[in-house]
C-alpha positions, 0 to 999 in steps of 0.5 A: 508495560507500566510507565514506570521502567518503560524504557529498559522493559521495551530494550530487554523485550526488544533485544531477547527474545523479539528480536529472532521474530524480527530477523524472520519478519524481515528475511520473509519480506526481503529474501535475501539474508543480506537485505534482511539483516540490513533491515532488522539494524535499520529498524532496530535503529528505529525503535531505539532511537531519541528513547525508545520514543517511537512506542511511546504510543503503547497502550496497553490494549493489545500485548506488546510484542503485537504492537511490536510486531505492527509498528516494525512491519511500518517500519520495514514499508519504510525501509522498503520504500527508501532503498527501492522507492513507493512502487508505481505497477503500471495498470495493464500490472496490477489487471492480472493481480496480487501475484503478478504485481509481488513477481513485479516488485522482487524481480525489478525493484529488489531486482531478486535473482530468478531462481530465488522468486522461483522458490519463493512463489512454486507451491501446488497451486503454481507450478514453475512454468507458470511463475515462468511465463508469468517472469518471462512477460514482465521482462518481456515489456519491461527490458530493463528490469531485474539489470542491476545496470540500468537504471530503474525508471523513474515513471516507475517508482515515486519519492517518499517527498509527500507526493500525491500517489497514484489512482493506481495506488490509492485505489488497489486493484486485487482481482480484474476481470473485465479491464473496461469496466475496472478502469471506470471503476477507477476513475469513478471512484478517483473522481469522486474522492478528489473532483477532477478527471486523471489523465485515462486512456477511457475514450469521450463517452466514457469518460462522460458516462463515468462523469455521470455515475460522479453526478448520481453519488454526489448527489445520493451520498450528499456528504459535505465539504468535511467529508469530503476533504478527508477522503481526500487528503487520507484516500488520495493524497495519503495524508496520515489520519493523526495529521488530518485529524488535527487539520481538521479539529477531531479525534483520530479514532472518532476520524477513523469511525467517520472515514470506514462510514463513508467508505461504507456508503460510498462501496454501497451506492456504487454498488446500487449503480450495478458497480459489483467490482471489487475495491479498497481504499 
């Protein structure tokens, strides 16, 4: 899509066939038609603001519709966070995997009807009884969950005020087996990248063991101060990479390449030390 008449080009594309794709994305994301319609309007407002300026970064390296899908996904997530707050699931929930966290978010934060949630997740591999048992456990441990008159406790939400993510968000857990080992691994990554120890349920002996691993990582990897700062800003403080690149005086694509290399080295070093649990930064 060339620069000439770019505004009218985006307008024709977005408000033409692509808007139906957006409607499907929103309905799949939120389940409720009313909420999906609200989300679609939010995305269209964001896209068209200031003469479609949010799309000015398009460099014709992908199809315009592909670029739109990516931008729209980010705006839908922004809408969700403004509507429901940034989710901060407790660690016990994350240990049970992605399905548990997704059910928790839909039931407790988005407050969808239980039957609607059932229909979204039941398939040949997941029986109604299985989903119902998870829902029952979540509601038993969180009595406020799904009760419209009850306020969502602040401890389960994080505002978009620029505060750092929690440890669990900085290092999402998809598959957790061996809870003590997993928690120790999360702690080690946090301590290595942030340079401090968070509050934790680990014993003093486990903390001491984690510190020894962190010291070993520092000696083995020998990351520079600038590399450690880049890791902390992006993965702990959750500053956008474009902003971090600007702060460090490097090109965004170079920063992205550097971060991938640093994470790969960290993962390899942890595996050499015997930590084979999957993690994602």
